[in-house]
N, C-alpha and C positions, 0 to 999 in steps of 0.2 A: 562790382562783381566780375570785371574783366580779368581779375587775378585768379579766377577759378574756371578756366576754359574746359576742364574735364568734368565739371559738376553735372551729375545726372538727376539728382533729386534735391528740392529745396522746399522746406515747410516753415512758414512763419505764422502758422495759424494761432489765433487768439493773442496776437501781439497788439494789445489794446492801444498802445501809444504810437504805433507805426503810422506815419502820415504819408510818406512818399517812398516809391520804389524807383531806383535809379534806372536811367535809360540803358545802362550797360547790361542789365539783365536780359534785355530783348535780343542780345546777340550771343547768348550761350548755346551754341549749336548742338551740344551734347545733352542739354537738359531735357529730361523725359517727363518729369512730374513737378508741378508747381502748385502749392496750396497756400492761400492766404485767408482761409476761412475765419470769419469772426473778427477781422481787423476793422473794427467799427469806425476808426478815425482815418482810415486810408482814403485819401482824396486824389492823389496823383500817382499814376502808374507810368510805365514806359510809354513814350509817345508812339513808338512803333516796335513790332516784334517780328523776328524772322527765326523762330525756334523750330528748325526743320526736324528735330528729333522729338519734339514735345508730343506726348500722348494724352496727358490729363492736365486740365486747367480748372482750378476751383477758386472762385472768388465769392463763395457763398457768404451772405450776411456782411459783406463789406458795404454797410449802409450809407457811407459818405461818398462812395465812388460814383462819379457821374459820367465819366468818359471811358469808353473802351478803346484800347490802342489800335492803331492802324496795323494791318497785316501786310508786311513788306515783301513777303515771298511766299510761294505756295507751301502749304504745310499739310502734307498728306497723312501724317501719322496721328494727328490730333483727332481723337474719336469722341471725346466727351468734354463739354464745356458747361460749367455750372455757374450761373450768374444770379441765382436765387437771392432775393432780399437786397439787391443792390439798388442804387438810384440812377442807373444808366438811362439816359434819355433817348438815345438812338444807337443803332449798330451801324458801323461804317460799311460802305459798299465793298471795301477791300476784304470783308469777311468771306467773299467769294473764294479767296485764296485758301480757305479752310476746306480743302477738297475732300479730306477724309472724314469730316465731321458726321457722326451718326446720332449722337444724343445731345440735346440742348435743353437745359432747364432754365426757365425764365419766370418761375412762379414768384409771386409777390413783388414783381417789378412794376410798381405802380407808376413810375415816371416814364417808362418806355413808350415813346410815341404818344405822350399824354394828350397832345392836341388832335391826333388822329390815330386812335388805338389800332385801327385795322390796317394801317399803312404797312407796317412791318410784315404782317401776314400776307398782304397782297404781293409782296416781293419774295416770299419764302421759297417758292419753287425755283427762283432764279439764284438766290444767294446760297441755299443749301439743297441742291438737287438730290443728294444721297441721304438725306436725313431719315432716320427710322423712328426716332422717338422725340416728341416735343411736349414740354410741360409749360402751360400758360395759366395754370390755376391761380386764382386770387389776383388777377390782373385787371386792367381797365378795358379789356377787349369788349367791343360792342357788337361786332358782326364777324362771323366766320364765313369768309367769302367763298364763292364757287371755285375760284382759281386754286384753292387748296387741293382740289382734285388732281392737279398737275403734279403734286408731290407723290410720285408713283411708288416710292419705297417707304413712305410713312406708315408705320404699323401701330404706334401708340400715340394717342393724342388726349391730353387731359386739360379740360377747360372748366372744371368744377370750381365753385365758389367765385366765378366771374360774375359778380352781382349786376353788371351792366350788359351782359351778353343777352341780346334779344332775338337774334336770328342765326340760324344755321343754314347756309345756302348750299353746302356740299361737304362731302367727306372723301378722302382719298380712297381709291378702289382697293388698296391693300390694307386698310385699317382693320385691326383685330381687337384693340383695346381702346375704348372710347368712354369717357365719363364727363357728363355735363350736368351733374346735380347742383342744386342751389343756384340756378340761373333763371333768367326771365324768358327762356325759350318756350314758345307755345307748343305743347305736346301734340296738338291735333292739326298743326299746319300741314299743307299738302307736301311740302318738300321733305318734312320729317317722315311722313308716311312713305315717301319714295325711298328714303334712307333705311327705314325699317324693313321695307320689302327686300332690299338688297342684303341687309344684315341677316335676316332670319333664314334666307335661302343659301347662306354661305356656311360651309363647314369649317372655315378658318377662324370664325369669330370666337374669341376667348370670353370677352364680356363687353356689354354696352350698358351704360347707365344714363337714363334720360328722365326728365320730368314726365309723369304720367299718372293718371288716377284709376285706370282700369286696363285690362288686357285688350290690346287693339284687335279689331275685327279681322286683321290679317292672320291671326293665329287660328288654328283649326279647332281647338277645343280649350275651354277654360273652366275653372272650378273655384268656388270660394274656399278660403283657407290656404293651407300650406302644402296640400298634396293633391294628386290627380291620378286616376286609374285609367288604363287602356289595355288593349289586347293586340298582339302582333304574332306573326308567323314567318317562317322561311329565313328570316334574316333579322339582325338587330337593326331597328330603324334609325335612320339619321334624323335626329331631333334637335330643334332649337327650343329651349325651355325658358320661361321667364317667371318672375314673381313681382307683384306690386307691393311695395312696402309703405307703411304709414309713417307718420312722424314719431320719432322715438321718445319724445317728451323729455323727462328728467333723467333718463338713463344715459350715463356717460360712456363714450367709446373708450377702448376699441371693442369691436364685436367679432364674432365668428359666424360665418354662414356655411352651413353644410348642405351639399346637394347630393342626394342619393337616388339611384335608379335600381330597383329590385325587380327580379323576375321570379314568379311563383312556379316552382316545379315540384310536383307531388306534395302539395300543401306546405312546402318550405320555400321561403323567400331568399333567393340567392342574390348576392350583390353583383350587379353589372358595372356600376359606376359609384364610387365614393370619392367625392371631391370636397375639399375644405378651403374656403377663402378666409385666410387669417387676417387679423388686425385691420379690419375695416374701420377706419377712424373718422370718416366723414359723417357729420351729423346732417341728416336730411331735414330741411325746413318745411318740406311739403312731400306729397306722395311721389314716388319714383318707380320706374320699371327697371329691373335688372334682367339682362338676357345673357344666356350661356348656350354654347353648342356642346351637346353631350358627346358627340363623336370624338372630340379632342381628349376625352377622359375615360374612354372605355378601357377596361382591364385587358391586358394582353399577357399571356394567352387567355383565350376565353375559357370560362368554366366548362368542364367536360359535360356536366349534366345539362347546361344550357345548350351547348353545341348539339348534343344528341336530341334534345327536344326540338330544335330548329329543323333537324333532318326529318322529323315525322310529319311535318306540314300541319301540325295541330296548333290551335290558338294558345298562346301563352299569356297569362295575366301579368301585366307590368304595372309598376307604380313609381311615380316620380314625386319626391318630397323635398322641401326646403325647411331647414331649421336654423333660426338665428338665436345665438346664445351670447352670454357675457363671459369673458374669460375669468373674471373674478369669482363667479359662481357658475362654473362651466356646466353643471348639471341642471341649472335653471334655464328654462326656455323663456324667451321673451314673447309671451303669448300676445296675439292680436297685432303684432308688427307686420306679419305677412298676411295681406288681405286676399290676394288672388294668385292663382298660378295658371299658366297657359302653356300649350304645346303646339309647335308647328312641325309638320312632316316635310322634310326636304325632298321635293319631287325629283331632283336630279339624281339622287342616290337611293331613294326608297320608293316602292310602289304603294300607292294608297290602298290598293285592294288587300295589302298585307297588314294594314293597321286599322283598328276599329276602336271607337270610343263608347260603345255599348256592348254588353256581354253577348257574344255571337251564339252562345248556347242557350240563351233565354229569350232573345229578341225574336218576335214574330215577323218583323219586316226587315229582311236582310238585304234588300235590293240596293239601298242607299246608305246602309250603315258604314261608318268610316269616312263618309264624304260630307256628312251633315255638319255644318258649323253650329255649335251650341252657343246660344246667346248667354250673356253674363247672368241674366236673371233666371235662366233655365238650368243652370249648372247644379248638379247634385251636391248635397251637403256631405262633406267628407266625414262628418262624425258618424254617419251610418255605415262606413266601410269597416271591414273586419280588421282586427289587429294583426300585425305582421310578426312572424317569427324569423328574425334576421339570422342568416348564416353567412359567415365570412370564410373564405379560403385563406391560406397563409399569405398569398400575394395581396389579398384584400387589406390585410392589416398594415401593409407598408404605406409609407407616405406617398400620396399621389404625385406623379412626376410633374404635372402641370399646375401645381399649386401656385396661386397668385399671392404674393406676400407683400403687404404694405408694411413699412417699418413702423416703429413705435413713435416716430416724431409727431408732435402735436398737430402740425399743419399738413401732414400727409406726405407720403413718399411717391416718387415718380414711377419706379418699376424695380424689379429685381436687378436689372443691369445697372441702374443708378446706384443702388445700394452697394453692389460689388465694386463699382468704380470708386465710390467714396472710400471703401475700405483700403483700396490700393493707395489712396492719397495719404493715409494716416502715417505719421512718422514712425 
């Protein structure tokens, strides 16, 4: 490859008979993109690389590749490395030279640190201090150590389908996307409650998914089924909402999850938030809790009728609901999948006296209304609630800006960023 010093892109994807990549490739200083995805017989790569212009490196599904090359010089432009489905046993310490690395995908890397699966994660904050997204799903990880909290820029962490993961000892303070379904993690352990407390009081959380059979007591209010009613005034409350899902049985993914927040003004329900989580492809083998922060998805600008109602200081009837559907028959709801729904009011941004979970116009005891925690067994049945007349403004009909999109791959996608980076690698 030394005869092509000006080469900027090289794609050898799906070259089924490719066994070796020559050392000369590691010195192409102008190379920006390299993709060897699906080269299942590739066993030997360059012993070392100093690709100072490289931005994207994809070795996805190079299932025979065992050794990752040494990094011989600082590489500040490399942002995304995908090693998914490789047989790499360890990552060299010289990977510290990947100073610009932001996204690392190691899903289905069963051989990585096979003798001590947590060893790599123990060194994560030292090797990749600027990492923002890490995918470890379907790996042999057994413990998520407390030292991962030192990864101060890590925002997305996926460890779902890690069938040997038994303990979560910490999460980075900046984490917004976290999924740990189909693991052996005990949902009621004390450290997990600590993490939940931090999560539900944060407005930055996009979604958390954890093993759980009921709405935790940390939430202010809960109700059976897929919807919950409350009242608010003066301001749109900052809420973290959750739902507990059951096992999906014989229904095959992907699924759609719709989250709606309506405010009833003059007997008409106006949409405050309409958010759709597309292509959820993970099959839950037991009950899980899904948590979202509504403040991330409020419509802007606010509906004028809602704004005027907030200025009157009158109580406004609100309703939050989740609906799970199958894209094959989108009109058909998957009944019984969503067992519980819960709401937590973020005290840092909302005053509890402006939120109530019983009707303020019919309750005789208003001294503690809005502060009482409703136990799971005491929650009202949603079937007794009145039907809603949904009204959408033109802006409501637009695609939500913060939609989370898992790709259609069978084993799950990492994030929108990964999907975008993969598209850049295509020839």
